[in-house]
Structure formats: structure tokens, C-alpha cells
Backbone as CSV, one residue per row, in Angstrom:
resi,resn,N_x,N_y,N_z,CA_x,CA_y,CA_z,C_x,C_y,C_z
1,UNK,7.672,2.922,-11.159,8.947,2.874,-10.393,9.267,4.103,-9.648
2,UNK,8.496,5.227,-9.808,8.715,6.391,-9.085,8.233,6.391,-7.705
3,UNK,7.406,5.492,-7.374,6.764,5.226,-5.976,7.845,4.746,-5.112
4,UNK,8.028,5.342,-3.883,9.067,4.803,-2.964,8.666,3.345,-2.542
5,UNK,9.654,2.427,-2.571,9.357,1.016,-2.283,9.067,0.182,-3.434
6,UNK,8.774,0.789,-4.647,8.515,-0.025,-5.847,9.650,0.093,-6.842
7,UNK,10.246,-1.026,-7.050,11.359,-1.000,-7.988,11.011,-1.599,-9.408
8,UNK,11.977,-1.921,-10.138,11.808,-2.482,-11.428,10.915,-3.816,-11.441
9,UNK,11.315,-4.685,-10.542,10.586,-5.908,-10.441,9.205,-5.803,-10.017
10,UNK,8.935,-4.945,-8.999,7.621,-4.697,-8.594,6.786,-4.015,-9.563
11,UNK,7.276,-3.037,-10.265,6.512,-2.310,-11.281,6.190,-3.225,-12.475
12,UNK,7.044,-4.035,-12.951,6.780,-4.879,-14.028,5.728,-5.999,-13.588
13,UNK,5.956,-6.517,-12.452,5.023,-7.546,-11.919,3.649,-6.994,-11.817
14,UNK,3.490,-5.782,-11.306,2.132,-5.056,-11.123,1.480,-4.898,-12.531
15,UNK,2.359,-4.321,-13.425,1.887,-3.997,-14.691,1.459,-5.362,-15.463
16,UNK,2.110,-6.511,-15.302,1.845,-7.777,-15.898,0.571,-8.431,-15.293
17,UNK,0.451,-8.290,-14.067,-0.645,-8.968,-13.302,-1.999,-8.177,-13.464
18,UNK,-1.905,-6.908,-13.436,-3.062,-6.048,-13.477,-3.188,-5.468,-14.840
19,UNK,-3.767,-6.202,-15.788,-3.914,-5.701,-17.118,-4.943,-4.674,-17.290
20,UNK,-6.004,-4.677,-16.510,-7.144,-3.704,-16.589,-7.432,-3.152,-15.119
21,UNK,-6.867,-1.984,-14.823,-7.088,-1.454,-13.496,-8.579,-1.054,-13.287
22,UNK,-9.284,-0.873,-14.353,-10.738,-0.425,-14.284,-11.611,-1.521,-13.819
23,UNK,-11.047,-2.766,-13.645,-11.760,-3.886,-13.089,-12.146,-3.672,-11.650
24,UNK,-11.332,-2.850,-10.994,-11.528,-2.526,-9.580,-12.154,-1.186,-9.497
25,UNK,-13.182,-1.055,-8.560,-13.953,0.144,-8.390,-13.185,1.210,-7.635
26,UNK,-12.267,0.791,-6.816,-11.499,1.660,-5.888,-10.119,1.158,-5.624
27,UNK,-9.307,1.981,-4.981,-8.020,1.524,-4.539,-8.116,0.575,-3.279
28,UNK,-9.124,0.672,-2.515,-9.368,-0.243,-1.392,-9.788,-1.551,-1.993
29,UNK,-10.550,-1.670,-2.963,-10.950,-2.991,-3.704,-9.662,-3.644,-4.171
30,UNK,-8.759,-2.826,-4.886,-7.512,-3.434,-5.353,-6.634,-3.884,-4.170
31,UNK,-6.523,-3.152,-3.125,-5.772,-3.638,-1.912,-6.390,-4.858,-1.314
32,UNK,-7.661,-4.987,-1.363,-8.369,-6.112,-0.813,-8.119,-7.285,-1.749
33,UNK,-7.987,-7.137,-3.031,-7.686,-8.162,-3.976,-6.333,-8.727,-3.745
34,UNK,-5.450,-7.906,-3.326,-4.055,-8.237,-3.005,-4.004,-8.929,-1.600
35,UNK,-5.069,-8.839,-0.887,-5.250,-9.269,0.511,-4.400,-8.475,1.448
36,UNK,-4.318,-7.200,1.252,-3.636,-6.307,2.157,-4.456,-5.590,3.102
37,UNK,-5.729,-5.872,3.160,-6.628,-5.379,4.185,-6.916,-6.373,5.181
38,UNK,-7.256,-5.990,6.367,-7.537,-6.984,7.411,-8.770,-7.744,7.205
39,UNK,-8.769,-8.957,7.620,-10.030,-9.868,7.459,-10.923,-9.371,8.506
40,UNK,-12.253,-9.334,8.241,-13.198,-9.004,9.121,-13.998,-10.097,9.783
41,UNK,-14.109,-10.108,11.092,-14.911,-11.007,11.834,-15.895,-10.301,12.624
42,UNK,-16.809,-9.522,11.882,-17.766,-8.667,12.507,-19.145,-9.371,12.602
43,UNK,-19.801,-9.014,13.686,-21.168,-9.520,13.917,-21.899,-8.638,14.944
44,UNK,-23.159,-8.367,14.611,-23.982,-7.588,15.530,-23.646,-6.145,15.713
45,UNK,-23.057,-5.568,14.688,-22.538,-4.209,14.714,-21.280,-3.979,15.363
46,UNK,-20.611,-5.062,15.876,-19.341,-4.954,16.500,-18.237,-5.382,15.527
47,UNK,-17.403,-4.422,15.245,-16.408,-4.613,14.159,-15.193,-5.236,14.745
48,UNK,-14.690,-6.382,14.324,-13.515,-6.985,14.679,-12.639,-7.213,13.474
49,UNK,-11.497,-6.755,13.445,-10.520,-6.848,12.375,-9.472,-7.818,12.750
50,UNK,-9.156,-8.748,11.816,-8.115,-9.670,12.031,-6.813,-9.466,11.294
51,UNK,-6.099,-10.494,11.020,-4.903,-10.402,10.304,-5.238,-10.423,8.736
52,UNK,-4.217,-10.065,7.928,-4.342,-10.260,6.506,-4.370,-11.709,6.249
53,UNK,-5.006,-12.165,5.198,-5.040,-13.559,4.840,-3.951,-13.926,3.878
54,UNK,-3.691,-15.113,3.628,-2.654,-15.626,2.799,-3.270,-15.971,1.376
55,UNK,-4.391,-15.567,1.132,-5.069,-15.766,-0.172,-4.556,-14.655,-1.110
56,UNK,-5.047,-14.692,-2.367,-4.694,-13.693,-3.325,-3.361,-13.979,-3.943
57,UNK,-2.776,-12.920,-4.539,-1.503,-13.044,-5.256,-0.387,-12.845,-4.271
58,UNK,0.221,-13.943,-3.807,1.249,-13.986,-2.817,2.531,-13.192,-3.331
59,UNK,2.939,-13.330,-4.550,4.060,-12.653,-5.135,3.921,-11.110,-5.155
60,UNK,2.765,-10.612,-5.550,2.652,-9.232,-5.526,2.631,-8.628,-4.136
61,UNK,1.923,-9.346,-3.210,1.807,-8.950,-1.813,3.142,-8.908,-1.209
62,UNK,3.957,-9.949,-1.470,5.291,-10.014,-0.903,6.215,-8.923,-1.452
63,UNK,6.091,-8.583,-2.730,6.927,-7.524,-3.356,6.545,-6.206,-2.671
64,UNK,5.321,-5.970,-2.511,4.850,-4.669,-1.852,5.305,-4.541,-0.400
65,UNK,5.144,-5.627,0.448,5.463,-5.544,1.824,7.039,-5.462,1.972
66,UNK,7.804,-6.273,1.217,9.184,-6.179,1.279,9.693,-4.875,0.655
67,UNK,9.056,-4.290,-0.232,9.497,-3.003,-0.811,9.237,-1.973,0.154
68,UNK,8.294,-1.924,1.052,8.043,-1.032,2.056,9.050,-1.052,3.215
69,UNK,9.860,-2.090,3.275,10.880,-2.141,4.395,11.991,-1.099,4.088
70,UNK,12.125,-0.790,2.808,13.103,0.204,2.428,12.858,1.616,3.015
71,UNK,11.729,2.077,2.865,11.394,3.448,3.409,11.465,3.361,4.920
72,UNK,11.033,2.239,5.502,11.070,2.054,6.953,12.522,2.177,7.458
73,UNK,13.399,1.458,6.764,14.870,1.507,7.056,15.318,2.940,7.022
74,UNK,14.885,3.618,5.982,15.278,5.061,5.890,14.837,5.922,7.084
75,UNK,13.661,5.661,7.589,13.117,6.393,8.744,13.960,6.134,9.919
76,UNK,14.397,4.896,10.057,15.293,4.656,11.256,16.591,5.285,11.213
77,UNK,17.192,5.425,9.942,18.465,6.133,9.765,18.331,7.650,9.842
78,UNK,17.459,8.241,9.116,17.257,9.698,9.132,15.762,10.115,9.208
79,UNK,15.319,10.078,10.434,13.833,10.374,10.663,13.438,11.800,10.332
80,UNK,14.303,12.758,10.277,13.986,14.125,9.957,13.617,14.337,8.539
81,UNK,14.044,13.543,7.641,13.718,13.590,6.247,12.609,12.617,5.740
82,UNK,12.093,11.936,6.681,11.100,10.893,6.278,9.684,11.355,6.202
83,UNK,8.840,10.632,5.693,7.438,10.947,5.655,6.820,11.024,6.984
84,UNK,6.243,12.095,7.510,5.737,12.227,8.797,4.662,11.118,9.129
85,UNK,3.953,10.695,8.143,2.904,9.612,8.435,3.555,8.308,8.827
86,UNK,4.628,8.054,8.118,5.413,6.821,8.377,5.989,6.901,9.739
87,UNK,6.567,8.053,10.114,7.220,8.199,11.340,6.108,7.976,12.551
88,UNK,4.957,8.614,12.389,3.848,8.388,13.354,3.365,6.997,13.460
89,UNK,3.323,6.229,12.280,2.919,4.907,12.255,3.874,3.963,12.952
90,UNK,5.223,4.208,12.771,6.207,3.472,13.479,6.312,3.714,14.887
91,UNK,5.802,4.835,15.367,5.775,5.241,16.804,4.745,4.432,17.612
92,UNK,3.740,3.957,16.838,2.648,3.225,17.625,2.454,1.846,17.139
93,UNK,3.038,1.351,16.064,2.987,-0.072,15.622,4.322,-0.632,15.379
94,UNK,4.367,-2.010,15.453,5.625,-2.674,15.228,5.963,-2.560,13.715
95,UNK,7.288,-2.881,13.427,7.826,-2.584,12.120,7.064,-3.443,11.011
96,UNK,6.840,-4.715,11.245,6.218,-5.549,10.195,4.729,-5.102,9.982
97,UNK,4.122,-4.686,10.982,2.737,-4.205,10.910,2.650,-2.886,10.070
98,UNK,3.634,-2.077,10.352,3.807,-0.871,9.613,4.085,-1.094,8.190
99,UNK,4.905,-2.161,7.875,5.238,-2.372,6.520,3.988,-2.848,5.745
100,UNK,3.102,-3.633,6.394,1.933,-4.058,5.729,0.964,-2.906,5.516
101,UNK,0.883,-2.054,6.515,0.032,-0.908,6.368,0.422,0.058,5.225
102,UNK,1.774,0.316,5.147,2.321,1.045,4.081,2.169,0.400,2.808
103,UNK,2.226,-0.964,2.726,2.018,-1.680,1.481,0.538,-1.495,0.975
104,UNK,-0.352,-1.528,1.946,-1.737,-1.332,1.683,-1.964,0.130,1.039
105,UNK,-1.282,1.061,1.664,-1.426,2.536,1.094,-0.813,2.593,-0.243
106,UNK,0.344,1.943,-0.425,1.038,1.922,-1.674,0.248,1.240,-2.787
107,UNK,-0.437,0.168,-2.441,-1.321,-0.484,-3.388,-2.415,0.478,-3.902
108,UNK,-3.000,1.280,-3.003,-4.081,2.193,-3.367,-3.487,3.193,-4.313
109,UNK,-2.285,3.733,-4.018,-1.574,4.660,-4.802,-1.328,4.125,-6.304
110,UNK,-0.830,2.974,-6.287,-0.488,2.253,-7.556,-1.843,2.128,-8.373
111,UNK,-2.914,1.792,-7.809,-4.231,1.706,-8.512,-4.559,3.034,-9.070
112,UNK,-4.412,4.139,-8.274,-4.879,5.403,-8.688,-3.944,5.889,-9.967
113,UNK,-2.673,5.593,-9.771,-1.745,5.978,-10.902,-2.058,5.256,-12.128
114,UNK,-2.412,3.882,-12.049,-2.692,3.065,-13.211,-4.032,3.536,-13.849
115,UNK,-5.035,3.945,-13.117,-6.323,4.387,-13.596,-6.205,5.808,-14.229
116,UNK,-5.525,6.692,-13.622,-5.351,8.061,-14.072,-4.344,8.211,-15.169
117,UNK,-3.340,7.328,-15.238,-2.271,7.365,-16.186,-1.285,8.544,-15.864
118,UNK,-1.133,8.839,-14.585,-0.209,9.913,-14.236,1.019,9.334,-13.683
119,UNK,1.892,10.258,-13.250,3.137,9.819,-12.557,3.012,10.172,-11.081
120,UNK,3.791,9.568,-10.195,3.696,9.699,-8.755,4.338,11.133,-8.442
121,UNK,3.665,11.710,-7.517,4.118,13.013,-7.014,4.214,12.847,-5.512
122,UNK,5.361,13.054,-4.896,5.494,12.736,-3.448,4.689,13.628,-2.518
123,UNK,4.599,14.874,-2.795,3.776,15.778,-1.859,2.535,16.265,-2.577
124,UNK,1.786,15.371,-3.192,0.543,15.731,-3.899,-0.453,16.206,-2.975
125,UNK,-1.089,17.314,-3.375,-2.210,17.832,-2.664,-3.487,17.581,-3.509
126,UNK,-4.394,16.741,-3.024,-5.570,16.497,-3.755,-6.423,17.685,-4.020
127,UNK,-7.079,17.754,-5.177,-8.049,18.792,-5.403,-9.295,18.646,-4.628
128,UNK,-9.801,19.744,-3.969,-11.052,19.562,-3.264,-12.269,19.784,-4.224
129,UNK,-13.192,19.019,-3.913,-14.493,19.107,-4.687,-15.194,20.374,-4.409
130,UNK,-15.777,20.975,-5.439,-16.444,22.276,-5.324,-17.668,22.237,-4.447
């Protein structure tokens, strides 16, 4: 629940649906399981990305996407205190597309938190490999 955009309902739904986060190899695989990654129509080395599909767990996907509209609304009211990545994303993409992109990012963060057993840190700096 400490993650922006994830409330009580979203946190309990994620905890109940994902009993073993080690089932997924990475955060991207977890986001793909939720169908928050674009569908690929690639051929011959030419990459074509489409829309997200309506397969997967619709309830969790909806909770994440709708939950991300709250930080987006906060950006529109007070852009100076918002996450700079979200401000830059909203400058180049429509609101709903940005909400899905942030839901994808949040799903990856949720997976990392569940695997590591840590709490969310807003301005976390990852450790560099030696």
C-alpha cells in the first residue's frame, strides 16, 4: 500500500492473486502475465508493437490502471511536486496511454517488492554492480 496508486483493495488483490512471486523470472514477465505489455506483431526483424490485450487477470489490470490515474491527476494539479518521469511521459503521450505505461511500471515494482520482501522507497537509487 505504500506504492503510489496502490490502495488497500489493490494490495490485497495482488497479495491474494500472486501467492508465489518466484513463479515469475522478472518484473517484465509479471507485467506480461497481467497483460500490461504491448502485444507484438513482429516479423523479419521489424518490430511492431500493438495494444495491450484483454487476456489475463482483468481485475488486477483494471485496479492497476485505475490506480495510476490518481498520480496523473496529481501531476495536473501540482506538476512541480510530481515524479519527473510521469511529467515527461504525459508531455508526449495521452493520459490513458500514460496510465497503462505507469501501471506496467508499477507492476514491475510490485513484483520486486514481493520477491525481495522490502518496502517501497520513493527515491530509491539502485546499487550498481561491481
